[in-house]
N, C-alpha and C positions, 0 to 999 in steps of 0.2 A: 504493500500500500504506500502511495506517495506521501512523503513527509511523516511517516509513522513515527520515526525516532523523535522528531521535534514535538509531535503531539504528546508522546509519552513524557518527554521532558517538561512540557508545559504543565501536565497534570502533577508530576512529581514536585516541581518547584512550587506550584500553588499549594500543594499539600504541606510541604515544609513550612511555608510562610503562614499557612492557616494556623498551625500550632504556635508559631512565634508571635504573630500579630495579635491574635485573640487570646493570648495568655495574659493580656493586660488586666482582665477582671480578676484572674487568679493572683497575679502579682500585687494588685491593689489590696486584696484581702490579706495577703502575706505581709505587705508593707505596714498595714494598720496593726497587724498582730505582732510582727517581729521587730519592725523598726519604730513602732509606737508613734506613727504620724496620724493626723486627723483625716476624716473622709475628704474634706475639701483639699487638703494637701495631696492626698493620694490621687485625687482626680486629675492632677496636673500631668500624670503619666499619659493620659489620653492625648493631651496637647503635645507632649514630647514625641508621641507616635504620629499623630495626624498632621501637625504643622509642617514637619519635614516632607511628608508625602505631598502636601499642597505646594510647597515652595519648589521642590525638585521637579514635580510634574509640570508646573508653570514654565520653568526655565528650559527644560530639555525636551518637552513633548514633541515639538516640531522637528527638533534636531535629531531625534532618535533614529529615524529611518536611515540617515547617512552614517551614524555611528555603528548601527547594526544591532538588531534585537538580541541576537545570541551573545554578543560581547557585553551588552548591557546587563543581561541576566547573570553572566559569569562574574562581572564586577559586583553585582548586588550580593551574590553568595559569599564572595570574599569579605565584603564589608560586614555582613551580619555574623560571619564566623568569628571575627575578632570582637564583635559586640558581645557574643556569648562568652568568650574567654574572659573578657574584662569583668563581667558580673560575678563570675566564679572567684576571681582574684580580689575584687573590690568589696563585695558583700556589704553594701550600704544603700540607703535610699537614693543617694546621689548617683550611684552606678546603675540603679534601675532606670534612672532618667537617661543615662548615656546609652543603655541597652536599647530602649525604645526609640531613641534618636537614630541609632544605626538601623533598627528594624524599619523605621519610617522611610529613611533615605533609600534603603534597599528595596522595600516593597513598591515604592514609586517606580523604580526601574523595572521591576518584575511585572507589575500590573500594566504599565504602559506597553511593554513588549507583548504580553499575553493578549491584551485587547486588540492590538494592531495585528498580531499574527492570526487571530481568529478570522478577521476579515480577509486575510490572504489565503487561508486554508479552506475557506468555504466559498460556495458559488451561488447561494441563494439566501433569501431572508429566512426561510424555514431552516436551512442548514445552520445558518448563523445563530438563530435563536436556540436551536437544539444543542449546538456545541457550547454556546455561552451558558446555558442552563446546566449542562452536565459538568462543566468545569467549575462553575460556582457551587454546584452540589457537592463535588469532590472536595472543594474548599471547606465546606461545612463538615464533611467527614473528618478532615484534619482537625477542625476545631473540637469536634466531639472527642477525638482521641486525646487531645490536650487535657480534657477534664478527668481523664483516667490516668494519663501519663504523669502529671505533676503529683497527684496524691500518692502515687505508687512510691514516691521517694520521701514522703513524710515519715518522720519518726519522732522520738522524744527529744532528739537534737533539733533545735529550732532552725539550724542552718542546713539541715540535710536536704531540704527541697532544692538547693542550688545544684545538687548532683545531677538533676535532670538536664542541665546544660551540657554536660559531657556527652550525653546521648544525642542531644540536638546538634552538637558540633559534628558528631559522626554522620547524622542524617544530611547535614549541609554538605559535608565532604562527598558523600555518595551522589547527591544531586549534582554537585559541581562536576564530578568525573563523568557522569552519564550525559550531561549537557555538552561537555567539552568534546565528546566523541560522537555526538549526534549531528546528522547532516540536515540542512534545510535548503530547499530550492525555492527561491521567490525573487520577484523583481517588483519593486514599488518605487514610484516617482516621488521624490521629496518635493515639498511645495515651495521651497525657497533655497537660498544659497548662503545665508548668514544667520547668526543667532538673533540679530536685531530684526531681520525679516521674519524669522520663525515666530518671535513673540508678537509681531504685528498680525501675522496670519491667525494666531490663536485668539487674539483680542477681537479680530474681525468676526470670528464665529459667534462671539458673545452678543453681538448686536442683532443677530438673526433671531426674531421673536420666538420661533419654534424651539430653537436650540436653548434659548434662555429659560423657557418654561421647563424644558427637559432637565436642565441642570439644577434648577430650583427643586424640582421633584426628587431628584437624586439626593439633594441636600436634606430634604425633609425625611426621606426614607431612612437614610443612615442615622439621622438624629434619633429616630424611633428604635432602629435595630441596636445601635451601640448603647443607647440609654438603658435598654433591657439587658443586653448581653454583658456589658462591662460590669454592671452592678448586681447581676443575679447571684453570684457566689456570696457577696456581702449581704444581699437581701435575704438569702437562705439562712445565713448564720445569725443575723440580728433580728429578723422578723419571724422566721419559722423556728429559730433556735436549734438548727442543725449543728453538729460538730464540724470542725474544719474540713475533714476528708469528705463527709457526706454533702456538705454545702457545695463543694466543687463538683462532686460526682453527679449530684442532682441537676446541676446546671447543664450537664451533658445532654439532658433530654431536650433542652432548647436547641443545641447544635444539631442533634440527630433529627429533630423536627424540621429544622431549616434545610438540612441535607435532603430529606425525603420530599419536602415541599418543592425544592428546586428540581429534583429529578422528575417529579410528577408534573410540574409546570411545563417541562419540555414536551410532555405527551399531550397535556390539556390544550396547549396553544394551537394544536392542529384542529381542534373542534370548537373552541370557545374564543370569541373575540378578546384580545388581551385587555381591553379597557374594562369590560365586564368582569373579567377574572380579577383584575387588580382591585376594583371597587368592592367586590364581594369579600376579598381577602382582608381589606382594611376594615370593613364593617364588622366582620367576625372577630378580628383582632381586638378592636375597641370594645366589643361586647364581652370578651373574656376578661379584660381589665375591669370593666364595670361590674362584672359578676364576682370576681375574686377579691378585689381590693377592699370593699366595705366589710368583708368578713375577717379582715386581718387587723382590725383596729384595736382588738383587745390585748390583754397581757399574755403573750405567748410564753414568756419565761416561767409562768406559774406551772407549766406542765413539765418543766425540766428539760435538759439537753437531750436532743434526739440523735442517736448514733447508728441506727439501723433502718433499712428500707421498710421493715414491718411496722415501724413507729411513725412513718411519714404520713401526715394527713392528706386527704384527697386533694385539697387545694394545692399542696406542694407538687403534685403531678399535673394538675390542670394548667397552672400558670405558664410553665415552660412550653406547653403545647401551642402557645401563641406563635412559636416559630414556624409551625406548619403552614400558617396563613400569611405571615409576612414574607415568607421565603420567595414566592414567585415574583414579587414586585420589582426588586432591583435588577435581576437579569433581563426581565421583560422591558423595563424602561431603557436600559443600556443597549440592548439588541435593537430595539425600535429605532433609536436615533442613529446608531452606528451604521446599520444596514441601509439607511436612507441617504447616506453620504458617500461620495467617491472614496476609494480606498486610500488615496493620497491624503485625505483629511482625517483618517481614522486615528492617527497618533495624536494630533492636536486636539481632536474632539475627546479622545480618551483622557487627555491631560485635563481638560475642563471638568469632565465627569469626576475624575479622581480628586481634583482640587476641592470641588464643592462637596463631594462625599466626605473628604477628610475634615473639612470645616464643620459639616453637619455632625460628624462623629464627636469631634472635640467639644462643640457647643452643647450637644445633647448630653454627653457624659458629664460635662462640667455643671450644667444646670441640675441634673439629677443628683450629682454629688453634693452640691450646695443644699438642695432641698432635703436630701437624705439626712444631712447633719443637723439641719435646723427644724424640720417638721416631721422627720421620721420616714422610713423607707416606704411604708404602705401609702402614705399621702403623696410622696415624691413621684411615684409612678403615674399618678393622675395627670401629671404634666404632659405625658406622651399622647393623651387624647387630642391635644391641640395640633401637633403636626400631623396626626392621623386625619383630622378634619380638613386641614389645608391640603393634604395630599390628594384627597378625593376631588377637590376643586381644581387642582392643577392637572390632574389626569383628564378630567372633562375638558379643560382648556386645550390640552394636547390633542385630544380626539377631534375637537372642532377645528383647530388650526390645521391639522393634518388633512382633514376632508376638504377644507377650503383650498389648501395648497394643491391637492389632486385635481380639483375642479379648474383651478387657474392654469394647470399644465395641460 
């Protein structure tokens, strides 16, 4: 099969970065527990992860086709390898910030390359949507693994959790070697000849109304997803009163739900209009929050610490199932906008998507963190109903603008 090697490399790289990138919720919980920082201080880790993603994506998105997608991914793996080494040696909250800084820079290179390569490796909108959904679904499998991988290293020694990074360094090395020897055949036209022109082309995309509505939608979605995913381990520990291991493992249900939802989305889009699918998913997600959160306002601590699955209340299983319904939204939004553009614009468009996604993740996590500290976790999650409502409005706008554009053509 043509380009089979690079496709496997894409899945493998995305899998490794799924573990690294979305370990932020786990590391936030450990930072509060081990390094004795507050919830608002711990929430800055999301910014150290997401702001580099936004900055790097903005600067190099249009330049990347000339540099080479394979080279970019190799550089990313080298950077994050040293990031994992320094957290082992440093072992402080400061070095967790450095770790997520390297993860953010590296993931920008990986995601820009992957999103651009999807357009090169597919020949139709349906193929594009299917590959995008499956890759994003595999990403969620990596996230789910992280929720079991990290607790496997927990022990009575509060620093034992850092040993997971030895294993992660090994996975990064395997991914690097596999990519190094993978071959890719493609030809894509770069849109300009200098960094200055690259940035101009990226900015020009932002003034296209349909593109602007798309990236705002991506911003809102990631605000929802990261607001839940980043804080769910801490939510489980402080609201449900799970112990440290169980609070992380129960959060894996969210990641598994997201993975399943994205794989199913690739199938459902063949039969259901993406707009209807997204709106239904948002409404169901909001309904889950409205059902669960009012029942968590009491004093959970009175029942004692929960340390086994048999003790977990039903609500502890229902809340993370929200992932099943928010899962299809992001890949469908991204695939719709990317497949409507020439392949030469996929890299700068991917850059804009990644920038606004990163900003949405940072702002959403920061707001939930501040609310968590000041009004409690159960009340903090109500905030997520606001971007959910706005997302429905913007999806309807996208549908109307897309139809008007087709009529005009």
